[in-house]
N, C-alpha and C positions, 0 to 999 in steps of 0.2 A: 420864405418862412417854411420851416420844416413841419412834417406831419405831427410830431410830438408837440410843437408849439401851438399848432392849431387845436390839438386836443386839449391843451392846457387852457386856452382862451375859452373854449366851449365848456369845459368842466367848471371853471370859475364862474362863468355866467349862469350856468344851470344850478350850481350848488349855492352860489352867493355867500360862500363861507370858505375861508382859507383852509381850515382844518379838514373839512369834509372833502374839499377838492383834492387836498394832498393825499388823503386816505384812498380816494377813488383812483388816483393816478399812481399809487404806490410810491409816493415821494415824501420826503420830510418837509415840514412847513418851511424851514429856512431855505431848503433847495428850491421849493416851489416859489417862494418869494423872490429868490435870486433870478429864477427863470422869467418871472413876470417883469422884473425890472429890465432885463435884457430885451424882452419883447417890446416894452414901451419905448425903450431907447431906439430900437430899430424903426418903430413907427413914428418916433419923435412926437409922441402925444401920450397923455394919461388915459388908460383904458378904464380903470376902476377907481372909485373913491372909497376909502376905508372909513367905516363908521361903527358905532356900537351895534348897529343892526347887521353888520357884515359888509359885504361888497356891493356897491352900486355902480352900474355902468354909466360912464360919461356918454354924451352924444356921439363923440368920436368912437368910443368903445362899442356902442351899439352897431355902428357901421362895420367895424372890424369883426365883431362877433358874427354878424350876418354873413360876412365874407367867409369866415372860418367854417361856418356850418355848411354853406353852399359847396365849398371845396371838399369837405369831408363826405357829404352826401354823394357828390359826383364821383369821388374816389370809390365809395362803396358800390355804387351802381356799376362802375367800370369793372371792379373785381367780380361782381355777379355776372356781368356780361361775358367776361372771359371764362368764368366757370361754366356758364351755360354753353359757350362755344365748345368747350372741351367735351361736354356731354353730348352735344349735337354733332351731326355730320355736316360739315361745311366745306368750302373750297371747291375746286373744279376736278371732276372725274374725267380723265382723258382716256378714251377707249379707241383702239384701232381694231377693226373687225372685218373678217371675211365678208364680202358683199352678200353672199348667199345667206349668211346668218343674220346680217344686218337687215335684210329684207324680209325675213321670215320669223325667226325665233326671238331675236334680241329685243324687238319693240315691247313685248310683253314684260320682259325683265326690267327695262328702263321705265315703263309705266309704273310699276310697283316702286321702283327706286325713287322717282320724283314725288310720288304720293307719300312715301314714308319719310323722305329727307328733303323737305321743301327748301332748306337753306343751302343745299348743294347745287352746283352747276354741272352741266354735262357738255363735254366736247367729244363728238363722235366723227370718226373718219372711216370709210370703207375702202377696200381694195383687195389686191391679191396678197397671198401670204408673204411674198417677198417684200411687198410694200409695207406690210405690217411690221415685219422684223426691222426694216429700215427706220420706221417711225419710232420703234422702241429704242434702237441704238442711238438715234438722234434726240432722244428724250422729248419727242413730240407727243408721246402717249405713255400713260402709266402701265397699262396692260393691253394685251392683244388677244384676239380670238381667231385662231387659225384652223384650217381644215387639212386633213391628210397627215402624212408623216412630216415631222419637224425635227430638226437637229438642234433646236434651241438649247443653249447650255445653262440658262438660268432656271428659275422655277417654272415648272410645267405641270398643270393640273388637267387630268383627263376629264372631260365633261360628259360626252356621250358618243355612241357609235350608231349611225343610222344606215339602213340598208339602201341599196340602189335598185331601182326598178326600170324595166323596159315599159314605156308608156305609149299606148297607141289606141286608136278607135277601132282598128280592124284586126291587127295581129293579136293572136291569142296564145302563141307559144314561141319559145326561142327558136325552135327549128324552122319556123316560117321565114326567118331572116335570110336563110340560104337562097330562097327563090323570090323574095318580094322585090317589087320594083318601086316600092314606096321610099321616099327620101328619108335619110337619117338626119334629124335636126340636132345640131350641136350648138352649145354656147361657149363663148370664149371664157377660159379660166386659166389658172396657173398650169404650168407644164406637168406638174405632178398628177393632177386630175386626169389630163388627157393620156398620160403614160399608162395610168391604171386601166382606163377604158380600152386603150389599144392592146394592152397585154391580155385583157379578158377576151377581146374580139379575136385575136390571133390564136388563142387556145381553143376557140370553138369553130372558127371558120377559116377556110383556106384563101379567101379573097376579101378585098376591102369592100365596104358598102358601095353599091352601085351609084346611088345619087346622094348628094349631101347638101344640106343647107346650114350655113353658119350665121349665128346671130350674136349680138354683143351682150345680151342680158339673159339670165336664166329665166326670168319671168316671161320674156318674149318667146323663148324656146318652149316653155310650158304651154303658153296660150296657142301657139301654132299646133302643138300636138293635140291639145284638147279640141281644137277646131278641125281635126282630121286631116291636116296637111301632110303629116308624116309621123314617124315615131321618134322618141327621144329616150335617153337614159337620165333619169332624175333621182336625186336622193330623197329619202322619205321626208326630210325636213321641209321640202317644198310642197308636199301633198297633204291636203286636209282629210282625205278619205271620202269626200263628197263628189269627187270628180266623176263625170260620166265617161269613163275610159277604162280600158283594160290595163291592169298593173301586174306585171310579171316579175317576180323577184329573180335576180341573177344568181342561179344556183348551179352547182356541178356535183359530181359524184364524190369529190374529195372533201368538200367542206359544206356545211349547211348554208353558209352565205359566202360566196366567193368574193364579191365586190361590195365592200362597205366603205364608209367614210367616217373617220374619227374627227371630233372637234375638241380643241385644246384651248385652255386659258394659259397664257404665258406672260412673263414679265420678270423684271429684276426684283430681288428680295427687298431692296430698299423701298420700292414702290408699293409692295404689298403691306408695308408697315404703316402707310398712310391710312387714316381712319376711313376716308371716303372710298378708298380702294378695298380695304378690308371688308366693309359691309357689302360692297358690290360683289366681291368674291363669294361671300356666304350666300348671297341672293342668287347668283348665277348657278352655284352648285345645287341649291334647292330646286331651281327650275330644271336643271339638267337631270336631277334624280327622277323627276316626274316623267321625262322622256324615257329614261332607262326602264322605269317601271312599266310604262305603256308598251315599250318594245318587248319586254318579257311576256306581258299578257297577250300580245298579238301572236306570240309563238306557240301558245298553248292551244 
């Protein structure tokens, strides 16, 4: 039975009058009468009894009218649900993120995201920048957050730039690295990050670090440095400011900050058109602006 036929049955039952029902449905009385006959033929039963008082439902008609009302109510509820879903953010947000960002800055963004959009799901993977690009190319992620220089050809949004610091319990100046016997604690990262540090080191020193410790996680690297085992080079994003340690910015005479690290949001344009990705992008940029503002204040 079509929706218009369900509407006809409902209108006839509620109005109890052929003329009033025809006016309500914007039909002529002959047309409405013909449609009713067709409906009764389909159901193989009489729905209404015509009398001087108008239309009266038969017992069979009462059952069919209840059915028609239930279908029409369900249809309206479905339309409302769809409209609500259009207004709400739903679906799964798939993010591939640099490990350092996923461990430090991103959780506060995702906390706000799930609080504001409880109908949305989140899929998060972390790894090196090369792994993030691979995830985007294979459509395993909608957007990626990468660190350092990137040759991504799709949409690329700059989020923030954070400074890198020499962190140690004992060393108080860069020059002391020339003579220290303390180990240099490094964490495994993408080759781009290590190239930048090596480039900086060779511009300042004629020899390699004497002793080195390599760990697999940046948080482990940080904790070893905080416990006085050696020195490390860490980005500002990993430091809260409350650490009991010397933090020496990597400066030189040519630039205010020689060694910094950029964070980018990347993805294909088609992914940014998804509602759950669009609101995430806005939220990420809002939180990134806070970091940029704090960085500017720290320079004054």
